[in-house]
Each structure stands twice: as C-alpha cells, then as structure tokens.
N, C-alpha and C positions, 0 to 999 in steps of 0.2 A: 596975146600969148596964151597957149593952151594951159589949162590948170592941171591936166594929166596927159600922159602920152596918148596919142590918138586912139589906139586900140582899146583904151580903157575909159573912154569918154562917158560910157554908161554909168560910171561910178561918180561922176562929177557932182551929183546931187548930195553926196556924202562928204565932200571936201570940207565945207565950212564947219561941220559938226564933229567929224572924226579924224581930221588931220590935226594931231595934237603935238605939243612941243616936246614931250618926254614921257618916260614910263610912269612917272608919278601922275601926270595929267591923264594918261590913259586909264590908270587904275581908278582914279577919282571919278572919271567920266563913267566908267562901268558901274561904280557904286551908286551914282546919282541918277542914272538913266532908267527910263521906263523899259521894262522887258520887251514890250512890243517893238520899240525903236531898236533895241539891241538885236532882236531877231530879224528885223527887216534888213539891217545893215549886214549882219552875219550871212544871211541867205544870198544877198547880192554879191558880197565879197567872195564867198565860198565858190560861187559859180565861175568867177574869173581868177581866183587865186593861183591855180596851176599856171595859167598863161602869164600872170603878173610875175610869178617867181621865175619862170623861164626867161622872161624879158629882163628882169633885174639881174639875173645871174650873168648876163653878158656885160654888166657894168661894174665899175669899181666904186666902193664906198669912198667918199671924199671927192668924187668926180661927178656925182649925180647932178643933173640940172634941177631946177625948181620943180618941174612937173614930175620928174622921176623920184625926187625926194618925197613929194606928196604921195605918190603911189606906194613907196616904201612905208610911209607913216600910216597909210590905210591898212597895209598888211600887218603892221605892228599892232594896230587897234584890233584887227581880226584875231590875232594871237591872244590878246588880252581878253577878248570876249568869248573865245572858244569854250572855256570851262563853264561859263555862265549858261551857255546854250546846251552844250553837250552833256554836262554833268548835273547841273542844278536847276535848269529851266527857270532861273530867276537871276537877278543882278547880284544878289548877295550869296556868299558861301553858306551853305546849310551847316548849322552847328559849328561854325568856324569862329576863330578869333576875329575881332574887329580889325579891319585893314589898317587902321591908324596905329595899331600896335606894332606894325612892321614898316617903320619909316625907311625910305631909301636914303642912305647916308652919303652915297657917291653917285651922282648922276652922270652917265656917259652919253655923249652925243650919238644920235641915231645914225649919222652919216659920216662918222670918222672911222677910217680904217683901223681895225684892231690888230695888234701885233702879237 
C-alpha cells in the first residue's frame, strides 16, 4: 500500500519523521529539530503544497484514507514550520516565550470533520 497518494511520492522520505500524531507533537518536533532538517522539509513541501491542497480539497475530513491522512499531516507540519523558516531562520522563536508555557489543553483530531 502506498504511504502517500501517488502524485506525492517524492515526499515519502519525510513520512517517518514529519507525519506526527497531533499539533503538540508538531510543535515539539519543530523545537527539537535541526534547522537544516526543517529547511529541507520546508523546501520540498512548499514545492508540492499547492497541488497537495488542491488534491485534499476534493476530500472530506473523516473520510481520508491512510495515505491521504499522511499527506494532510505533512501539510500540517509544513504549517507548523513556516514561521521558523519565513520569520526566524531557526527552530526557536526569537525573543519569545518558551513554547512549554503555552500547553495545548484540548487536542483535536487532524482528520475529524469540524462543525
């Protein structure tokens, strides 16, 4: 079985590292990752993000198959990493509060339809 939809197989090398369970995991991964790894993932994802968003826009949350959900989670990781690349050029927020001071108190599933 494909790990990602066929059109996005170039991103397969990032699945094990960047398909994460939830937003807390994505935030922690950004904080602990080497900036070079973040930038490599960001560049590869950014190139395919418009196509991935178009592809997923034809699907319904809650009805994604495993490959489509992995693609969604890669896009969510891209969204988490965007500021690190676009604003700070490092994993940490410059002159910001420690991320641990902002705990997530209610975790929502990435693939559940929102009402």
